[in-house]
C-alpha positions in Angstrom: -69.6 -13.5 16.7 -66.2 -13.2 18.4 -65.2 -9.6 19.0 -61.8 -10.4 17.4 -63.5 -10.9 14.1 -62.9 -8.0 11.7 -66.4 -7.4 10.4 -65.1 -4.6 8.1 -62.8 -7.1 6.3 -65.6 -9.7 6.0 -67.9 -7.0 4.4 -65.3 -5.9 1.9 -64.4 -9.4 0.9 -68.1 -10.5 0.5 -69.0 -7.4 -1.5 -65.9 -7.8 -3.6 -66.8 -11.4 -4.4 -70.3 -10.4 -5.2 -69.1 -7.6 -7.6 -66.6 -10.0 -9.2 -69.4 -12.6 -9.8 -71.6 -9.9 -11.3 -68.9 -8.6 -13.7 -67.7 -12.1 -14.5 -71.3 -13.1 -15.4 -71.2 -10.9 -18.5 -68.8 -13.0 -20.7 -70.3 -16.2 -19.4 -73.8 -15.0 -20.4 -72.5 -14.0 -23.9 -71.3 -17.5 -24.5 -74.1 -19.5 -22.9 -77.2 -17.3 -23.7 -79.9 -19.4 -25.3 -78.2 -22.8 -24.5 -79.9 -25.3 -22.3 -78.6 -28.4 -20.4 -80.4 -30.8 -22.7 -78.6 -29.5 -25.8 -75.4 -31.0 -27.0 -72.4 -28.7 -26.6 -70.4 -27.8 -29.6 -66.6 -27.7 -29.6 -66.7 -23.9 -29.7 -69.0 -23.9 -26.7 -66.8 -26.2 -24.7 -63.7 -24.2 -25.2 -65.6 -20.9 -24.9 -66.9 -22.0 -21.5 -63.4 -22.8 -20.3 -62.2 -19.3 -21.2 -65.2 -17.3 -19.8 -65.3 -19.4 -16.6 -61.6 -18.6 -16.2 -62.4 -14.9 -16.7 -65.1 -15.2 -14.1 -62.8 -16.9 -11.6 -60.0 -14.4 -12.3 -62.4 -11.4 -11.7 -63.7 -12.8 -8.4 -60.2 -13.6 -7.2 -58.8 -10.3 -8.3 -61.5 -8.2 -6.5 -61.3 -10.3 -3.3 -57.5 -9.8 -3.2 -57.9 -6.1 -3.9 -60.3 -5.8 -0.9 -57.4 -6.7 1.5 -56.8 -3.0 2.0 -60.4 -2.5 3.2 -60.5 0.8 1.3 -61.9 2.3 -1.8 -58.7 4.1 -2.6 -56.8 2.5 -5.5 -53.1 2.1 -4.9 -50.3 0.7 -6.9 -49.9 -2.2 -4.4 -53.6 -3.0 -4.7 -53.5 -3.1 -8.5 -50.4 -5.4 -8.5 -52.1 -7.7 -6.0 -55.3 -7.8 -8.0 -53.5 -8.4 -11.3 -51.5 -11.2 -9.8 -54.6 -12.8 -8.3 -56.4 -12.6 -11.6 -53.6 -14.4 -13.4 -53.3 -17.2 -10.8 -57.1 -17.7 -10.5 -57.5 -17.6 -14.3 -54.8 -20.3 -14.8 -56.0 -22.5 -11.9 -59.6 -22.3 -13.3 -58.8 -24.0 -16.6 -58.1 -27.5 -15.1 -60.6 -26.9 -12.3 -63.4 -26.1 -14.8 -62.5 -29.0 -17.0 -62.7 -31.5 -14.2 -65.7 -29.9 -12.6 -67.5 -30.1 -16.0 -66.6 -33.8 -16.2 -68.0 -34.4 -12.8 -71.1 -32.2 -13.6 -71.8 -34.2 -16.8 -71.4 -37.5 -15.0 -73.8 -36.6 -12.2 -76.3 -35.3 -14.7 -76.2 -38.5 -16.7 -76.7 -40.5 -13.6 -79.8 -38.4 -12.8 -81.3 -39.1 -16.2 -80.3 -35.9 -18.0 -79.8 -36.6 -21.8 -80.4 -34.8 -25.0 -83.9 -33.3 -25.2 -84.8 -34.9 -21.8 -84.7 -33.3 -18.4 -83.7 -35.5 -15.5 -83.8 -35.3 -11.7 -83.7 -31.9 -10.2 -81.9 -33.4 -7.1 -79.1 -34.6 -9.3 -78.9 -31.2 -11.1 -78.4 -29.4 -7.8 -75.9 -32.1 -6.6 -73.9 -31.7 -9.9 -74.0 -27.9 -9.5 -72.8 -28.1 -5.8 -69.9 -30.4 -6.8 -68.8 -28.2 -9.7 -69.0 -25.0 -7.7 -67.3 -26.5 -4.7 -64.3 -27.4 -6.8 -64.4 -23.9 -8.3 -64.6 -22.3 -4.9 -61.6 -24.3 -3.6 -59.6 -23.2 -6.6 -60.5 -19.5 -6.1 -59.6 -19.7 -2.4 -56.2 -21.3 -3.3 -55.6 -18.7 -5.9 -56.4 -15.8 -3.6 -54.1 -17.3 -0.9 -51.2 -17.9 -3.3 -51.4 -14.3 -4.4 -50.2 -13.4 -0.9 -47.2 -15.7 -1.3 -48.2 -17.8 1.7 -49.0 -21.5 1.6 -50.9 -21.1 4.9 -53.1 -18.5 3.3 -53.7 -20.8 0.3 -54.9 -23.6 2.7 -57.2 -21.1 4.6 -58.5 -19.8 1.3 -59.2 -23.3 0.1 -61.3 -24.0 3.2 -63.2 -20.8 2.8 -63.7 -21.2 -0.9 -64.9 -24.8 -0.4 -67.7 -23.6 1.9 -68.5 -20.6 -0.3 -68.7 -22.7 -3.4 -70.9 -25.3 -1.6 -73.3 -22.6 -0.4 -73.4 -20.9 -3.8 -73.9 -24.2 -5.6 -77.0 -25.0 -3.5 -78.7 -21.7 -4.2 -77.9 -21.5 -7.9 -80.7 -23.7 -9.3 -83.4 -22.8 -6.8 -82.9 -19.2 -7.8 -83.3 -20.1 -11.4 -86.5 -22.0 -10.7 -88.0 -19.0 -8.8 -86.9 -16.5 -11.5 -87.9 -18.7 -14.4 -85.0 -17.2 -16.4 -81.7 -18.8 -17.2 -80.1 -15.4 -17.6 -81.4 -14.1 -14.3 -80.4 -17.4 -12.6 -76.9 -17.2 -13.8 -76.6 -13.5 -12.8 -77.9 -14.0 -9.3 -76.2 -17.4 -9.0 -72.7 -16.2 -10.0 -73.1 -13.1 -7.8 -74.2 -15.2 -4.8 -71.3 -17.6 -5.4 -68.9 -14.8 -5.5 -70.4 -13.3 -2.3 -70.3 -16.6 -0.5 -66.7 -17.3 -1.5 -65.5 -13.9 -0.5 -67.3 -14.1 2.8 -66.0 -17.5 3.8 -62.5 -16.9 2.6 -62.5 -13.9 4.9 -64.0 -15.9 7.7 -61.5 -18.6 7.4 -58.7 -16.1 7.6 -60.3 -14.4 10.7 -61.0 -17.6 12.6 -57.4 -18.9 12.1 -55.4 -15.7 12.6 -52.9 -15.8 15.5 -52.1 -12.1 15.9 -53.4 -8.7 14.8 -53.3 -5.0 15.4 -56.3 -2.7 16.1 -55.9 1.0 15.4 -57.2 2.8 18.5 -56.2 6.4 17.5 -55.2 8.0 14.2 -56.7 8.5 10.8 -57.5 4.8 10.4 -59.1 4.4 13.8 -61.0 1.1 14.1 -59.0 -0.6 11.3 -57.6 -4.1 12.0 -54.5 -5.6 10.4 -53.8 -9.3 10.5 -50.2 -10.4 11.0 -49.8 -13.4 8.7 -46.2 -13.2 7.6 -43.0 -13.9 9.6 -42.0 -10.2 9.0 -44.4 -7.4 8.6 -43.3 -3.8 8.0 -45.2 -0.7 9.3 -45.0 2.8 7.8 -46.6 5.3 5.5 -45.2 3.9 2.2 -47.8 1.8 0.4 -45.3 -1.1 0.1 -45.8 -1.8 3.8 -48.2 -4.6 4.8 -49.4 -2.2 7.5 -49.8 1.2 6.0 -50.3 4.1 8.4 -51.2 7.0 6.1 -51.9 10.7 6.6 -49.4 11.3 9.4 -46.1 13.0 8.7 -44.8 11.6 12.0 -44.8 8.1 10.5 -41.7 7.3 8.5 -41.9 5.5 5.1 -40.6 2.4 6.8 -41.1 3.0 10.5 -41.1 -0.4 12.3 -41.1 -4.1 11.7 -43.1 -6.9 13.4 -41.4 -10.3 13.5 -42.6 -13.7 14.5 -40.0 -16.0 16.0 -41.6 -19.3 17.1 -44.6 -18.3 19.2 -43.2 -14.9 20.1 -43.8 -11.6 18.4 -41.3 -8.7 18.5 -41.3 -5.2 17.2 -38.2 -3.4 16.0 -37.8 0.3 15.5 -36.6 1.3 12.0 -37.3 5.0 12.0 -34.5 7.6 11.7 -36.4 10.9 12.5 -38.8 9.4 15.1 -39.1 6.5 17.4 -41.5 3.7 18.3 -43.1 3.4 21.7 -44.5 0.3 23.5 -46.7 1.0 26.5 -45.3 4.5 26.7 -41.7 3.6 26.6 -39.3 4.2 23.7 -37.9 1.0 22.3 -35.4 -0.4 19.8 -36.6 -4.0 20.1 -39.3 -5.4 22.4 -41.2 -8.6 22.8 -44.9 -8.0 22.5 -47.7 -9.5 24.7 -51.4 -9.5 24.2 -52.8 -6.0 25.0 -49.6 -4.0 24.5 -50.1 -0.6 23.0 -47.8 0.6 20.2 -47.4 4.3 19.5 -46.1 5.4 16.0 -46.5 9.1 15.3 -50.1 10.0 16.2 -51.2 6.4 15.7 -52.0 4.2 18.7 -52.3 0.5 17.9 -53.2 -2.3 20.2 -51.5 -5.7 19.7 -53.6 -8.8 20.1 -52.5 -12.4 20.2 -54.7 -15.4 20.3 -53.4 -17.6 23.1 -52.7 -21.2 22.5 -54.5 -23.7 24.7 -52.8 -26.7 26.1 -54.2 -28.9 23.3 -52.6 -26.6 20.7 -55.8 -25.1 19.5 -56.5 -21.3 19.7 -57.9 -20.1 23.0 -59.6 -16.9 23.7 -57.4 -13.8 23.6 -56.2 -12.6 27.0 -57.5 -9.3 28.3 -55.2 -6.3 27.7 -52.6 -5.8 30.4 -52.0 -2.3 31.8 -49.2 -0.1 30.5 -45.9 -0.9 32.2 -42.6 0.8 32.5 -40.5 0.9 29.3 -38.6 -2.3 28.5 -34.8 -2.0 28.3 -33.7 -1.5 24.7 -31.8 -4.3 23.0 -29.7 -3.4 20.0 -30.8 -5.5 17.0 -30.5 -3.1 14.1 -29.7 0.6 13.4 -32.4 2.6 15.2 -33.1 6.0 16.7 -32.7 7.1 20.3 -33.8 10.4 21.9 -31.0 10.3 24.6 -27.6 8.6 25.1 -28.0 5.0 26.3 -27.1 4.2 29.9 -24.3 1.9 28.9 -21.4 2.6 26.6 -22.2 2.6 22.9 -19.5 1.6 20.4 -20.6 4.1 17.7 -23.6 6.1 16.5 -24.6 8.9 14.1 -26.2 12.0 15.6 -28.5 14.1 13.5 -28.8 17.9 13.6 -31.9 17.4 15.8 -29.9 15.4 18.4 -31.4 12.0 17.5 -29.0 9.1 17.6 -28.7 6.1 15.3 -26.7 3.3 16.8 -24.3 1.4 14.6 -23.7 -2.3 15.3 -20.1 -3.2 16.1 -19.7 -5.9 13.4 -22.0 -5.3 10.5 -22.5 -3.3 7.3 -25.2 -0.6 7.5 -26.7 0.5 4.2 -28.0 4.1 3.9 -30.3 5.6 1.3 -33.8 6.6 0.3 -35.1 3.1 -0.6 -37.0 1.2 2.0 -34.7 -1.8 1.9 -31.9 0.2 3.5 -31.0 -0.2 7.2 -31.1 3.6 7.6 -33.8 5.2 5.4 -33.4 8.9 4.8 -36.4 10.4 3.1 -34.7 13.3 1.4 -34.7 14.0 -2.3 -31.0 14.7 -2.3 -30.2 11.2 -1.1 -29.9 8.4 -3.7 -32.0 5.2 -3.3 -28.8 3.3 -2.3 -26.5 6.1 -1.3 -23.7 4.8 1.0 -22.7 2.2 3.6 -20.9 2.3 6.9 -18.8 -0.7 7.6 -17.3 -1.9 10.8 -14.1 -3.9 11.2 -11.4 -4.5 13.8 -9.8 -1.1 13.1 -12.9 1.0 13.5 -15.5 2.3 11.0 -15.4 3.6 7.5 -18.0 5.1 5.1 -18.2 3.9 1.5 -20.1 5.9 -1.2 -22.2 3.7 -3.5 -21.9 5.9 -6.6 -24.5 8.2 -5.3 -25.7 11.1 -7.5 -25.0 13.9 -4.9 -22.1 12.3 -3.2 -21.0 11.4 0.3 -18.8 13.8 2.4 -16.6 13.6 5.5 -15.6 16.9 7.1 -16.7 18.7 3.9 -14.6 16.6 1.5 -16.3 14.4 -1.1 -15.1 10.8 -0.7 -15.3 7.4 -2.4 -14.5 5.8 0.9 -12.9 7.2 4.1 -12.3 6.1 7.8 -14.5 7.7 10.4 -13.1 9.3 13.6 -15.0 10.6 16.6 -16.6 13.9 15.9 -16.4 13.6 12.1 -19.2 15.4 10.1 -20.7 12.9 7.6 -23.0 14.2 4.9 -25.2 12.2 2.5 -26.5 14.6 -0.2 -27.8 17.5 1.9 -28.3 15.5 5.1 -25.6 15.8 7.8 -24.8 13.7 10.8 -21.9 13.7 13.3 -20.2 10.4 13.9 -19.3 9.3 17.4 -17.3 6.3 18.2 
């Protein structure tokens, strides 16, 4: 198997699907226990099956989505993702189960299955495969939609189709070997969940275009796929790439962005910087094999090259570390030393770190991760203040913060900034230069 395949993710998704199938079997067995294929279904049984199959689908989908973190630690983001997946898969299962049951019954009838009469085993297996293939596709779509990505939904559909097909084939042979409908359903649903999880994961892995591998740090060996146009990195659990257990990593430390076929990394940290191949950067274009240093974490960027026919080619070997790229100002970021060229304005912290301010933009400041400058101090409000640039210079505007904004020791609602002014947000002080 290709070395770029994340075997850890495949294992987590496959085992999550298996566990989801085993748990979802319980309500299905309660409704179907003692019922055989040759018995006519009551109205209660028809509707009961729709509901319990939706619960089964929701459970498999929720656990596969929860396994994206590749961890046994339960986080708020994991719970939200699992709940959202359960709801989507549950709802999608209702029409999918209805139509798969219609197809199942039609194929059974064609194979001679009627009341009190068993028909062809071949037709039974064919009917099961068709039904579970539809169910697998639905599950894959649901898991993909839970990420908010149409591309992931298509990948999930492909993986779920293969998983459902594989599970449908083994369902009835297992029942014949075990001579028990209850055991057949338990093993069959578990196998279907396992296959769907495995092949959804495999579809994602085989079609991924870029990923990070942790080479040093607490999560050494972990891989992170880069599926979205913008992916944030930091120690807060809201980040798609969470680097936990290192105080040197800021809550929202950096962002990876895809523009066309190129990937760039942008530094967002206030108290610490981001390094690429040993050089501190503000914004840098990444190439396959580049090393990113964030706190004590070292991550290797990998990109699957595109062949001339447009299909993925093998990833290029890592290139050696190179001299730091020149920084390009794209957003407020931290510098350890004055830039070589003139800077219009910047904030300087007590530790001597500098945060460049764009010449024509509004820079938001606060504790929340959606700010341009994130200050992780309890005295700072979630959306504390803003610095605005105009033709006349810069001014600071307080955003009704709890602990106030100050310029040269005076609390302000808004005030112009002059070179050397002391600017305080809550208990955190900077000096303005510009």
